[in-house]
N, C-alpha and C positions, 0 to 999 in steps of 0.2 A: 577380558578379548576371549581369553579362549571358552567362557563360559556358554556369550555366546555364540561362538563357531560352532558348540558342542550345544545347544539349544536349534540353530539352525539344521544344524542333521536330525533331529532327533523328528524333527517340522518334514522335514524333506521325509526322512523314514518312517513318517506315517503319514504322509500324502502318495506317497509310491507305492504306501499298500493296499491301502485307500482303491486310488488309480486302477491300481493290479485289478481289483477284487471287484468291479460294477464291470471294467470289460470282461471278464469272467460271466458276471453276472446277461450282460448282454450278449456273450456267448452261447450262452448255455440254450438260454429263449430263441436263437438264430439255429440251435440244433449243433452248433460245434463243441461235441464233447469238450476233444483234445485240445481243444486250445482253450476251452474252460477253465478246466480238470487245471493245466500248464501256470495260467492267471495265479489261480486259486493257490496252487501250490508255491509259488514265490512268495505270494502277498501273507501263506503263513508259513512258510521260513524268516521271515521276519518279525511272527510273531503274531501276529494281526489277527485275532479272536474272532471275526468273523468271517474272515477268509478259512480259518484248521478248522472252521462249523462245515463249512463254503467245501473244502478235503473231506470234510469225514460222509458228508455227503454220496460225494461222488466215487469214493471207496465202498460205502454199505448200499450204493444197487447199479454198482458198473458201470458210471460212467464217463466217459473218459478217462481212464483205467483199467486195472482189472478190478475184478469183485471179492473185497479183502475186509473180515469184519475186522480182525484183528488189529490193520491199518486207521480203520475208522475209527474205531478204539480210541483211540491215542491219538484224534484225532480232535472227536470230541472230548474227550478228557480237558486236554490242550486248553483246547475251547474256555472250555466248561469254570476251570478250576480259574479265567479269568471272568468269571459271571457273566456267560452266558446263555441264558435260559435257557433255550432251545439244546444248545449240547450237554445241557444235565439233567433233562430229560434223557436227551440219546445214548447219553454216556449211562444213566442206568442204566434204562434198557437194554444197554450193551450187557450192563453183569449181571442182571437176572432174567436174558432169555430163558435161557435155560437151565433156571433152574425153578422147583416148585413154587407156590407163593409160600406155603408155611419152609421151608427155606429161606421167605428174606433176612431173618436171623441175624445171617449170615454171612450180612453184605451192607451193613450200618453205614459202609462212601454209600451206598447206590441210593439209601433212601433218604440219608443225606442231600444229598443230589435234587432224589424226588421233589424234600420238601423247599431246594430253595428256585426249583423253576414253578413247584405251584404257587407260590408264594408270589413267584414276578407274573402269576394268572397266565400259565400254560395250562389248561384246561386238559391234555392227556393226562397229564402228570398228577392235575387232584384227583381223574379217574382214576387212575389207577393208586394214588394213593386209601383217596377212599378205599374201593378195594381191597388193600393191603390191611387198614386197618378194622374193617369188619373181620375178617376173615385170620388173621393173624393166627398163631401157638397163646399169646393172651388176648382180644377184641380187644380195642379197647374202639366201643362203638360210636360214642360220643365224637370223641376225634376225625371217626371214619365219616361220621355223619356233616361235620361238618366241608370235606372237603368235597362228598358229594352234592350237597351244598353247591359252594362258589361250581365246582364240573359243572349243574344242570341250569345253574345263571348266565355260565357259558352257551348254553345251547346244548347238551349234550344232554342227548337222551336215553341214550344208557344212564347216563349217572342219574341222570330224573324219578327211572322205573325203579333203581335203590332205592332209593332218596322214599318212593312209594310203601317198598318193602316197609325200613324200618319205622314208616308211621301204621302201617295197619300189623305189627312184628313186635311194637315199640319199643328198637336194639334204640339206644343213645338218648328215646325221646319218647316222651308217654303216647302211651299208642292210643292211634285220631284213625277213624275208620273214613273219616270226612275229607280229614285231610289226604289218607294215602289215596282218594279214587282221583282228588282232584289231582295229583304226582303226573298217577294212571293212563288221566286222559292229555293232562300237558304232553306226557311222553310216546303215548298213543296217537295222537295228533302229528308228535312228530317224526312217525316210521318203524316207532319201536313195537314189533309185536309178541314177545313178550308183560310185554302192558296191557295192551289188547286182549293179550286170555286171563290177564291175572281180574280184568278189566269184568271177563266176563266170567 
């Protein structure tokens, strides 16, 4: 009986968190940012990762509360630790935002979270990692190209451009100017100016 009561409490707790998060999303859409923040915060404090991510967004953008990047990182971290892919990307970005790319080796936790987000299909994380592995202190060109291709296949024109550069210069792949042209053309068609310049 005690076990059944405990299970019911857990279900009730989760359902309340889901309901509060949904109410927060609807309030945000209606422009009621303070109410949205309050709903997200109540659910986040119950340990609901989707709400923790939303509280992070509120703090990052100053919606419904004051802008506070440290608090945003705190909530992103908790959501990221529960395997929330967008939170993993945003938390990693918080760790790296004031650090030059060649110093990323000092934040292995950030790179780990980026890799998890990238493998979960977050295009921004894939693009970020692709550039990181290409330009790091010890470039890993094949790994960088792998992530750039993932982001390019998801429609990221800048990553498509970088893939073209890889084929043009033979970075992580055998040099192939025809393949480079194809990637530049696709990136240029998607509005990437660098690719249009490269084509000329």
